[in-house]
C-alpha positions, 0 to 999 in steps of 0.5 A: 500500500502506498503511503502519503504524508499530508502536510497542512496547517489546516486541520479540516483540510488534512482530515478531508484529504486523509479521508478521501485518499484513504478511501482510494486505498492509500495509507495516509499520515498527517503532519501539521508542524513544519519543524517536524516534517523532515523527522516525520519523513525519515520515520514514516518513509512516505511514498509521496508528500502532499503539502501546502505552501502557506504553513503559518510560521513555516515557509513551504518553499523552504520545506520543499527545498529541504525535502529535495535536498535530502530525498530527491526522488520523493514525489511532492505535490503542492496543494495550495490556495495560492494561485501565484505559487505556479509563477514562483520559480522556486516551485519547480522543485514540486512534482505537481501542483493543485489548487485547493478545491472541494472537488478532489478529482484533480488531486486524486488524479495527480496522486495516481499519476505520481505513483504511476510515474514512480512505478515506471521509472527505474530511478524512482522505484525505491522509497526515499 
């Protein structure tokens, strides 16, 4: 079973994502504290991270950069309400981008696509 780490400071958003992704057959873990994100990744070894960029006192771009510097093959999908994120050149470190919405079809599609790419790429086949 593929493991997804959902990083968002909004408890409601975390719960909605966790419920929906669990129904899709994924094992979902949640994190709300940017200071614990890297430790959580190291301990839980997710197959994909789904994260917001606006995380209260933490800069999601900095967290994304930390993930890439340590786990360069770990897929990251940014799910944010900030449409300007797409135009921030630092965001290219993300594998994909989804605007937050109550309709989670696009998010589920991109999660599935990320796992498909990982499965089909010899360099991405293993865990982070």
